[in-house]
Structures are given as C-alpha cells and as structure tokens.
N, C-alpha and C positions, 0 to 999 in steps of 0.2 A: 693630292696623293703624296705620300712620303716616299721619295726615291730610295731611301735606305731600306724600306720595307719590301720594295720590288726592284732590286738592282738589275742592271742590264750589263751586257758585255762582260768585261773583265771583273766587274763588281759581282756579277752572278757567279762567275767561276770562283772568286775568292770566298764568297759566302758558302758555296757548296763544299769547297775544300775545308773550310773552318768547321762546318757542321759534321764533316767526316773525321775531323781530327788530323787532317792531312796538311803537312807543312809545304807550302808552295811560295816561290818568290816570283811575283808578277812585276814586269817592268815594261816601260815603253821602249820601242826599238825602231830603228830606221826600216823603211820599206826595202824589201829585197826582191830581186827579179827572178831568183831561182833558189833552190835548196842549197846549192853550193855557195851562192852569195850570202845567204842567211847564215850558214855555218861560219863563213869567214867573218861576217859582222859580229857574230856572237863569240868568236874565238874558240869554237868547238869543232869536233869531227862531225862530218855529215851524218854518221850513224847515231850521233847523240841527239839528233832532231827526230822526234817521233811524229809521224803523220797520223792524225785521227781521221780515218776514212769511214764514211757512212755507207753501209751496204744494205741493200733491200732484199728481203726474202720473197719467195713467190707468194706467200700468204699475205703480203702487204706490210708485214712488220719489218723493223730495221734492226741493225746491230752496228756496233763500232768495231773496227779492226785497227789496232795500234801497230804500226809498222815503222821500223826505223828508216831514216834516210838512206838512199842507196839500195833499197830493197822495194819490192812491190808485192802485192797480194799474190799468192799462189792459189788460184781458184780451186783446183782439185783438192789441195790440202785444207783450205778453209771450209769447203763444202763437206769434207769428211769429218772435220771437227764439229761443225754445226749439225751435221746429220741430215743434210738436205741435198737435193739434186740440182737446185738452181739458185744462184745468187747473182746480183748485178749492182753496179754503181748507179744510183738514181740521178736524175737530172738535178741541177743545182737548186732549183726551186723546191723540189721534194726534200732534199737534204736540209734546206732551211726550215721547211715546215716540220720536219721530223725532229729537229734539234733546237731550233731557235737561233742557230748560228749560220753565218754565210761561209761558203767554202773559203779556206785559207785561215779561218778563225776557229774551226770546229774542235771541240774537246768534249769528252763525256761529262766533264765536271760542269754542273749547272745546266745540262741539257734539259729542254722542256719536257722530255720523256726519258726515263732512265732505261735506255735500251741495254741489252746484254753487251758485255765487252769481251773481246778476244784479243789477247796481246801476243805478239810474236815473242818467242822464248829468248831471242837474242837481246832484248832490252833489259833483261834481268841484270841486277848488280850495277846498273849505270845511273848516273845523274843525267836526266834528259831534259830537253827543251821541247815545248809543244805550243800549239795555239792557245790563246787565253780568252777566246770568245769575242774578240774585237780586233779589227785591223789596227796595226801599230803597236800591239802588245804581244808578249810571249810570256811563258812561265818556265821556271826550272823546278823540277821535282825529282825525288828519288824514285826510280821506276818500281822498285820492290814495294815501297809504301803505296804508290799509286795503284799497283796491281791488287794489293790487299784491300785498300779503301774502296775500290770499285768491284771487288769480288770477281775479278776478271779470270776468264779461262785462259791459261797460258799454254801455248802449243807452237809447233813449227808451222807457221802459216804464210811464210814469205819465200821469195827467191831473189837473187841479185838482179838489179835492173840492167 
C-alpha cells in the first residue's frame, strides 16, 4: 500500500486542506496538560485555540462544533441553530468511529465522514490553532478561510467557561 495514497493523522489533514485550497501550517508541538498550557507553549491567547467538538444528534448522525478556548458549547443555542431538541457529546470511542481521530486530535479536516460544521461566531477574523489529526501536532489556519472551506454555519453557539 502506498502511504501517500492513504495518509493518516496530520497527513490526512494536510491532504484534505490542500484539496480544499486551504492554507494550513501543521507543526509538531510539545504535549500540554491543559488548554492554558497549550496556549502558553504556542505563544497565543487561549481564545486562539479552537476546540473541534464532535456532537451526536438523536438520529445517530454527528456534527462538529468549533468553539474557542475559554468557551464551551451552549446547548440551547446549538440546538436552536441545528434545529433539534437533543444533542450530546458521544463517548470517546464513538467520536473516533465518527471521525477517524482520537479526542485531543479531532478536526473536521480529513474526517472519515464530512459531518456538518457549526463554528462559533467569535472565531471570525482570527488566526487560530487547532488539532491536526494526530497527538503531538497542531495546525494554524485563518478562521475565515477555514469557515469558507468547510462551508460551516457560523452562529453564536458558545458561552464563557
């Protein structure tokens, strides 16, 4: 098998970004024990780290919620935007099965299924860091370009932690 034909981890992320015409900078980074520690290691504000959260709908489908550091999903807001009465965070093994990525590495880029993406409006206009599909790697991307490339729905979906 040719590994370049079936990339894994950050290679899969890079391939998907390239296919979308999305410029990303993927780099190795030290392990961080928290979002605050990760921001310090990267030399950025905690709000510039975007968490890619996998959310399960009651019909068994999934979606991605992109939420900046220091904020968490507002379930009532997200349910209203999605137009459903029930959403939940799946178990780690379900998130892995739905995306092909382990928690802490999840990104919509290169996901094994292209689930709908909902981005918190507060990430607009920022250069953000997020998981790159593999432990020990992160990526930087212009949030507006990411939103466009993923055809993401942008709305107020978060609250301060």
